[in-house]
C-alpha angles and dihedrals in degrees: 000000000000111000094218094051091043090056088055093055102274114150142161093278091055089047091053091050090049096051096100090053093046088054090064094046102263125140129222120246136170123228108239102168136020102219105175138320109325093352125104141166107239131190113228130180090268100041145290118319139172111265127201129187116247117239090248092053092048092048092053095043095046090082092060125032094206090061091072117092119265131193108288096029123130114226139182112242141179109218122212121246092257091050090233101109138027138197115226110223105168145007121228117229110271123243092203139353135189109217141174135180108270117246115267137054097290117089101238127152116235114198108215097185137350137212094015124161099197129020117200116209102206122201126172117232091226129074086311090074115112120164094198091053088053090053090052093050090045093057091050090049092051089050092050096067091235127114109265120220123178117218118199100199132189092041089164088071095053125080094209114016091167090062089054090049089053091051092051093046088055096052096039103028120192096025120117113249119198125193115211143168123193088196097057094020090234112167096002096110092052090048091054096043094047103041113008094082126152113280094007118127118221126187125198117206133169143107125306113281096025091116101249096142094046090051090051091049088056090051090047091045088228118113092201102039092104121027115248133190143194120265128230110266096220097058106004092239116149136208118257095264089163105064100172140029114257136175116219132177121233123219087254090057100254119136117231128195118199118197134197114264115267117220089173123039122183117181117238118221095320099150096133093041091055089054091046091050094055106040092145092059093047091049093052093044089055088065094059114119092237122051091219096043113161091201091233114095107341116123115245095030107164092193094059090045090052090051089052094052095040093245087129121040112231093227091052092052090047091053092048093052092047094050091046090052091051092052091046089055089056091048112028091192093060108119113210126187093233106039095144092046090064093059122099112276097023093125092054091051091046090050091053091050094050122086088227122037114252115232133172117236089217136012126207123173111238116229 
């Protein structure tokens, strides 16, 4: 096994998947940078070269945006005699991918990063903090096939970061939550020792100003490896200092993918992931007296009873209904157990039906 490729995540399983391409004389390479349309920097066994899609590949991929290579993908290439350029002939099946719906009115999947082992959902503990945004990223991470880890960054700007951790652990139970500060270096050593292992691929996602690039610079031990910028004081939003996705290797041998900040994040076809992210709500809904309970006025509604007793947090239920409604809009035939509850005014009707009015402890507007 080539040492260079192995250090970029190549293993026996990838070699087996690549066998048909090796039989026709192609070489494996990993996409490390998306440069411009149909051009990529790819890492081969002998070094990094400029890769370009063949006309045949482009023609086949044009029908489906997700068929184009993304950072982290393994591809089959034919390298030129001078080892300076390569033609990309094929894309190996992905083990995981973190996707979102591309910005705009058209429903198009945009793959943020591919073949990742751990995806870090980074949120700043300043005005950037938004629990509902974290839930949205979490669902996308569950759908990706990678291990999700939530990073609460900028802990030096928060009076009680442990209280925030407790809140997050309640709304996304079972997911590791790390508290970090690039200013005081709190939590960075544990992050490196736990996740930044040789050959492992890590992706950092989150909104602008959360501190993703600065975190990566600490992992790379290079303060200028990824460009960083100041955030606006009034709302802690940052400029898009990262303008492209790029895979970089840390001194410890881990592979890190930085991504541009996302001010808008629309989930892409994550129906099953939404269900997986809210097993407690599904379990309680199964106890409703009626199988098609709308959770508004029906007698014997287990969801309303759980709201009354505090067994379900109102914000968590709100988030679930909203994400279900989004997925239903993508697939009109999707049948969800709480279709009516996702319509405007459902909370008011549910409040009137409850013996005790339902109120959120906090309210944050989701982006």
